[in-house]
C-alpha positions as CSV (number, residue, x, y, z in Angstrom):
1,M,80.9,103.9,120.5
2,S,80.9,100.3,119.5
3,L,80.3,98.1,116.5
4,R,77.1,97.0,118.1
5,A,75.8,100.5,118.4
6,H,76.9,101.7,114.9
7,P,77.5,98.8,112.5
8,V,77.3,101.0,109.4
9,R,79.9,103.4,110.8
10,Y,82.4,100.6,111.5
11,T,81.8,98.4,108.5
12,L,80.1,99.9,105.5
13,L,81.4,103.4,105.5
14,P,85.1,102.5,105.8
15,A,84.6,99.9,103.1
16,L,83.1,102.4,100.8
17,L,85.8,105.0,101.5
18,I,88.6,102.6,100.9
19,A,86.9,101.4,97.6
20,T,86.5,105.0,96.5
21,A,90.2,105.7,97.3
22,V,91.4,102.6,95.4
23,G,89.2,103.6,92.4
24,W,90.6,107.1,92.4
25,V,94.2,106.0,92.7
26,F,93.7,103.4,89.9
27,H,92.2,106.1,87.7
28,K,94.7,108.8,88.5
29,Y,98.0,106.8,88.5
30,V,97.3,103.7,86.4
31,G,95.2,105.6,83.9
32,G,92.4,103.0,83.9
33,A,88.7,103.8,83.9
34,L,87.3,105.0,87.2
35,L,84.6,102.3,87.1
36,I,87.3,99.5,86.8
37,G,89.1,101.1,89.7
38,W,85.9,101.1,91.7
39,W,85.3,97.5,90.9
40,I,88.8,96.5,92.0
41,G,88.4,98.6,95.2
42,I,85.0,97.4,96.2
43,N,86.0,93.7,95.7
44,L,89.2,94.3,97.7
45,V,87.1,95.5,100.7
46,T,84.2,93.2,100.4
47,Y,86.2,90.0,101.1
48,P,87.6,91.3,104.4
49,V,84.1,92.4,105.5
50,W,82.8,88.9,104.9
51,W,85.9,87.5,106.7
52,F,85.2,89.8,109.7
53,D,81.6,88.7,109.8
54,K,82.7,85.0,109.8
55,R,85.2,85.7,112.6
56,Q,82.5,87.4,114.6
57,A,80.2,84.5,114.1
58,R,82.8,82.1,115.4
59,R,83.4,84.3,118.4
60,E,79.7,84.9,118.9
61,G,80.4,88.7,118.7
62,F,78.4,91.4,117.1
63,R,77.8,90.6,113.4
64,V,77.9,92.7,110.2
65,P,74.3,93.3,109.1
66,E,73.3,91.0,106.3
67,W,72.0,94.0,104.3
68,T,75.6,95.4,104.4
69,L,77.0,92.2,102.8
70,H,74.3,92.4,100.1
71,L,74.8,96.1,99.5
72,L,78.6,95.7,99.0
73,S,77.9,92.9,96.5
74,L,75.3,95.1,94.7
75,L,77.7,98.0,94.5
76,G,80.2,95.8,92.6
77,G,81.7,93.4,95.2
78,G,79.8,90.4,94.0
79,L,82.9,88.5,92.9
80,A,84.5,88.9,96.3
81,G,81.1,88.0,98.0
82,V,80.8,84.8,96.0
83,L,84.5,83.9,96.6
84,A,84.2,84.7,100.3
85,M,81.1,82.7,100.6
86,Q,82.7,79.6,99.1
87,S,86.2,79.9,100.6
88,L,85.1,80.9,104.1
89,R,82.0,78.6,104.0
90,H,80.0,81.5,105.3
91,K,76.3,82.1,104.7
92,T,76.1,79.0,102.5
93,R,73.0,77.6,104.2
94,K,70.9,80.7,103.6
95,A,69.1,80.6,100.3
96,I,69.1,84.4,100.0
97,F,72.9,84.2,99.9
98,R,73.2,81.0,97.9
99,I,71.0,82.4,95.2
100,G,71.3,86.1,95.8
101,Q,75.1,86.5,95.7
102,P,75.5,85.0,92.2
103,L,72.6,87.0,91.0
104,L,74.1,90.2,92.4
105,L,77.4,89.3,90.7
106,L,75.6,88.8,87.4
107,A,73.7,92.0,87.8
108,S,76.8,94.1,88.6
109,A,78.7,92.5,85.7
110,I,75.8,93.4,83.3
111,A,75.6,96.9,84.7
112,M,79.3,97.4,84.4
113,G,79.3,96.0,80.8
114,W,76.5,98.3,79.9
115,W,78.2,101.3,81.5
116,M,81.5,100.7,79.7
117,N,79.9,100.2,76.3
118,R,77.4,103.1,76.3
């Protein structure tokens, strides 16, 4: 089985599992809110996924699906997505990313703020 045949299995699922583990460890051992731990975890895994996609683009290898990058940002990794987009100069020409990533960051920040204050 290869990345080409199963991009979700090799990119999205590991990222979500690692983010969940980081969130749980943060909550369990640091005593912070589970949501804050999730946010830290999802941002820690979003940046490497963007880096991997940029690396694959340079090597002309199989790419991470764009919807995976958007989904990671929507699930709370918007900060890492915006930082990766700028620092790696990746996906900066596509309007859906130039406009969408900051909007996803804003949406996840609003959702997190609402959730924490309810």
